[in-house]
C-alpha positions in Angstrom: -26.8 28.5 142.6 -25.7 25.1 141.8 -22.2 24.0 142.5 -20.7 21.5 140.1 -18.7 18.9 141.9 -16.3 16.4 140.4 -15.3 13.2 142.0 -11.5 13.3 142.6 -11.5 10.0 144.5 -10.9 8.1 141.3 -8.0 10.3 140.3 -6.4 9.9 143.8 -6.9 6.1 144.0 -4.7 5.3 141.0 -1.5 6.9 142.4 -2.2 5.3 145.8 -2.6 1.9 144.3 0.5 2.4 142.2 2.5 3.3 145.3 1.1 0.4 147.3 2.0 -2.1 144.5 5.5 -0.7 144.2 6.0 -0.9 148.0 4.7 -4.5 148.0 7.2 -5.5 145.3 10.1 -3.7 147.0 9.3 -5.2 150.4 8.9 -8.7 149.1 12.1 -8.7 147.0 14.5 -9.7 149.9 12.3 -12.7 150.7 12.3 -13.8 147.1 16.0 -13.3 146.8 16.9 -15.3 149.9 14.6 -18.2 149.1 16.2 -18.8 145.7 19.8 -17.9 146.6 22.6 -20.4 147.2 24.7 -20.2 150.4 27.8 -18.3 149.5 29.5 -19.1 152.8 29.0 -22.9 152.8 32.7 -23.6 152.4 33.6 -21.2 155.2 31.0 -22.8 157.5 32.4 -26.3 156.9 35.9 -25.0 157.7 34.7 -23.5 161.0 32.9 -26.7 161.9 36.0 -28.8 161.2 38.3 -26.4 163.2 36.0 -25.6 166.1 33.3 -28.3 166.1 32.9 -31.5 168.0 36.2 -33.1 169.1 38.3 -30.5 167.4 41.6 -29.2 168.8 40.0 -25.8 169.6 37.3 -27.4 171.7 39.7 -29.7 173.5 42.0 -26.8 174.3 39.1 -24.6 175.5 37.7 -27.3 177.8 41.2 -28.2 179.1 41.9 -24.5 179.9 38.5 -24.4 181.7 39.4 -27.4 183.8 42.8 -25.9 184.7 41.2 -22.5 185.5 38.7 -24.3 187.7 41.5 -26.0 189.6 43.4 -22.8 190.0 40.3 -21.0 191.3 39.6 -23.9 193.7 43.1 -23.9 195.0 43.5 -20.1 195.4 40.0 -19.3 196.8 39.4 -22.6 198.6 35.9 -22.4 197.1 35.8 -25.8 195.4 32.0 -25.7 195.1 32.2 -22.5 193.2 35.1 -23.6 191.0 33.5 -27.0 190.1 30.1 -25.3 189.7 31.6 -22.7 187.4 33.3 -25.4 185.3 30.1 -27.5 185.1 28.0 -24.4 184.3 30.5 -23.5 181.5 30.3 -27.1 180.1 26.5 -26.9 180.1 26.6 -23.5 178.4 29.0 -24.8 175.8 26.9 -27.8 175.0 23.8 -25.7 174.7 25.4 -22.9 172.7 27.2 -25.1 170.2 24.1 -26.1 168.2 22.8 -22.5 168.3 25.9 -21.1 166.5 26.1 -24.1 164.1 29.1 -26.0 165.6 27.3 -29.2 166.4 
């Protein structure tokens, strides 16, 4: 007895290739959209940089409050090395973190 076999691989390959092509298009769409889009928040970013960037009133107030806090901690705890070290560490952190968040 002979058994007649048909190749169903060709019939299965077409839907799989269609699914793969659709998945590739869907997954690449965000990359295409972001590469051609304009920055919708450019004006907001400029406003934040002016208000909290280098030499702004917010930065001066923050650094002044840090210096006053270090003096209070130094006076109350008599740990001047810790107070000054905390202030210096905070200044280093601020100078390193500023460019990372886009304020420099």
